[in-house]
C-alpha positions in Angstrom: -45.1 41.7 8.8 -42.9 38.7 9.1 -46.2 36.5 9.3 -47.5 37.9 6.4 -44.4 37.4 4.3 -44.1 33.7 5.4 -47.7 33.2 4.1 -48.6 31.4 7.3 -52.5 31.9 6.6 -52.1 30.1 3.2 -50.1 27.1 4.7 -52.9 26.8 7.5 -55.8 26.8 4.8 -53.6 24.2 2.9 -53.5 22.1 6.0 -57.2 22.3 6.6 -58.1 20.6 3.3 -56.7 17.1 3.5 -58.1 16.0 0.0 -56.0 18.9 -1.4 -52.8 17.8 0.3 -53.3 14.3 -1.0 -53.9 15.6 -4.5 -50.8 17.9 -4.5 -48.5 15.1 -3.0 -49.9 12.5 -5.4 -49.2 14.5 -8.5 -45.8 15.6 -7.1 -44.9 11.8 -6.5 -46.0 10.8 -9.9 -44.1 13.6 -11.5 -40.9 12.7 -9.5 -41.3 9.0 -10.4 -41.9 9.8 -14.2 -38.9 12.2 -14.3 -36.7 9.5 -12.7 -37.8 6.9 -15.2 -37.1 9.2 -18.1 -33.8 10.4 -16.7 -32.6 6.8 -16.1 -33.7 5.9 -19.7 -31.9 8.5 -21.1 -28.7 7.8 -19.0 -28.8 4.1 -19.7 -29.1 4.8 -23.6 -26.1 7.2 -23.4 -24.1 4.5 -21.5 -24.8 1.9 -24.0 -24.2 4.1 -26.9 -20.8 5.0 -25.3 -20.0 1.3 -24.6 -20.9 0.4 -28.2 -18.5 3.2 -29.4 -15.7 1.9 -27.4 -16.4 -1.7 -28.8 -16.4 -0.6 -32.1 -13.1 1.1 -31.9 -11.8 -2.2 -30.5 -9.8 -1.0 -27.5 -7.3 -3.8 -26.5 -7.9 -4.0 -22.7 -11.7 -3.7 -22.5 -13.0 -4.2 -26.0 -14.0 -7.9 -25.3 -15.6 -7.1 -22.0 -17.7 -4.3 -23.5 -18.5 -6.3 -26.6 -19.9 -9.1 -24.2 -22.0 -6.5 -22.4 -23.5 -5.3 -25.6 -24.1 -8.7 -26.7 -26.1 -9.3 -23.5 -28.0 -6.3 -23.8 -28.8 -7.0 -27.4 -30.1 -10.3 -26.7 -32.4 -8.8 -23.7 -33.8 -6.3 -26.1 -34.5 -8.7 -28.8 -36.0 -11.1 -26.5 -38.4 -8.6 -24.9 
């Protein structure tokens, strides 16, 4: 009963087909990479937006530093 519940037979069939293993792992790797890229893009955009808002509000201690970062990012974005 325990072996049936653990689906050991399905796992053994899976291991016996190396091309299926390659395909499944390739697709899983691609999706992981795609998800990471999308997540990093969204997070980076949110951080830049937050820094822009802080710079526009002209905070005394970090306003100049943030403005310089935003200027560098804008130059890189326009140059690309």
